[in-house]
C-alpha positions, 0 to 999 in steps of 0.5 A: 380391726375389732380387736384394737378398737375394743383394746382402745376403748378398754385402755380408755375406760381404765386410764379415765378412772384417774384422768377426767376426759382427754378421750383424744389425747388417750387415743393419740397415746395408743397410736404411739403404742401401736406404732412403736413411737414415742410422746412429748407432752408438751404443757404448763405445769399441773395439767396432768403430764406426769398423772397421764403417763403413770396412769397408762404405764398402770393400765398396761403392765408394763415395767415403769421408770421415771427420770427427772431430768436436771442440768446436772443429770449424766448419759449414765445415770440414764443408760446404766454403767459397767462397775467392778464387782469386788466380789466376783472380781469382773465388771458387771453392768448396772442397768439405768432406768432407760431398761423399762417398758414405758419410761417418763422422761420428766422435763427433758429440756433441763438436761443438757444435749449430751444427756439429752442424746443419751435418748437417741439410740433407744428411741430409734433403735430399741438398744443401748450402747454401754462402752461397745456393749449393746444391750437389747431393750424389752417390748413395747417401748414407750418414751413419753417426755415432758417439758414446759413451754414457758420456762426457758431459764435453765433449759435446754430446747431440744434439737431437730435430731430428737424432736424428730425421734417422737412420733407425736408432740400433744398437749393436754390443755386446762380440762373444762369447768365441769371436768375440773370439778369431776377431778375434785371429787374423784381425788376427794376421798381416795386416790384412783391410782390405788385401784388401777390395774393392768387391763392390756398385757405387753404381749397383747400389746406386740401383737397389736403392733402387728396387726395394724399393718394390715390396715389398708391405704388406698393408693390416693390416700397414699399419694394425700399423705405424701403430698401433705408431708412434701408441701411443708418442704416448699412452704414459703415460711418453712426453712425446715420441713417434714423428713421421710421418716416424718412421712412414715410416722404419719402413714403408720399413726394413720393406719393405728388411728384408723384401727381405733376407729373400728375400720380396716382401711385409712380415710383422709380425716385419719390423716387430717387428725393426725397431721398437727401432732405428727408434723408440727414439732419437726417444722422449722419456721423462717425468722420473718415467719417468726416475727409475724407470729405465725407457727409451725402449727399454722403452717400445718393448717395451711397445708391441710386446707391447701392440698386437695383431699382425694375423692371417693370412686 
C-alpha cells in the first residue's frame, strides 16, 4: 500500500511545519482518518492539543469547525436549529458547527451529559437528527475532542457509551528539551500556520479509506487480536471489558497502521502498538484495583504480555 504510506508521510511532513516531533501521534491521527474513527486527546493544558487539531485540518483541505464546550452549551448549539424565516414564510434549518468534516470539540468534558450526547449519533452514524429530520454529514468526518485530566471542578466525565465512540485516546505529552527549544525558534519570527497548505484532499482520504479494507489479516493474527480483546473481559481487575465495537476498532486500526508502515498485511506488532490507545479508555477497573493504584493502562499491558503471540509458519 505505497499510496497510503506516501500519503501518511506527506501529511506528517506538512504537520511538522507547525508541530515539532510527535511522529507517532500524527500516525495515530492518520489511522483514525483512514478508519473513519474519532480521537480523544487528553493531556494537561499547553501541550498542543488544539494546535495539533488545527494543523491536521489545515493539511487536509477539509472544512473545519471548533466548539468550545462549556456548562451552558446546548445540544442545539452543536447540531443546529430550525428557525422561522419571516421573509420566506417557512421554517429553515440552520446547521450547527457539527456540519464540518473535521470538528474540534475543545474541553468536551465541560459540557453537560445532555450536550455531550448530541455528538453520539453523528460520531456513530455520520448523521444528525433535528426535529425528526435526518441530515447526512459530509465525509470524511473526524471528531477530535480534548479534555484536561487534572481539572475536575466544573467537569462532567464522559460516560462509557460516549468513550466507546472514540477510536483512540491519546496523550501528546511534554516535548523533549531539544523539541521545546525548536518550538521557540519555529515561532520566534512568524506563525507557521500562515504558510500551511492542504496536501491531501477529502476525495483522496475517502479513496484511501476504501483501500485499507484490502490489507490482509492472517487467521492466526486475527485470533490473536480477538484473544487480546476478550482477555480484558475476564481480567480480575476489570469490571467492564472491551466491547465487540472495540474489537472491530482494533482490527481496522491495525489494517490502517500496517498500510501506513508500507505493508499489505497486519503483524502482531501492529496490534500491540495500538492496544493501549484503542482499548484503555474503554475499560473500567473495579474499585479495589483503583485503590491499589492500578489503571486500565496497566491491565492492557498485562494482557499484551500474557497473550501468546502467533509464530510465523
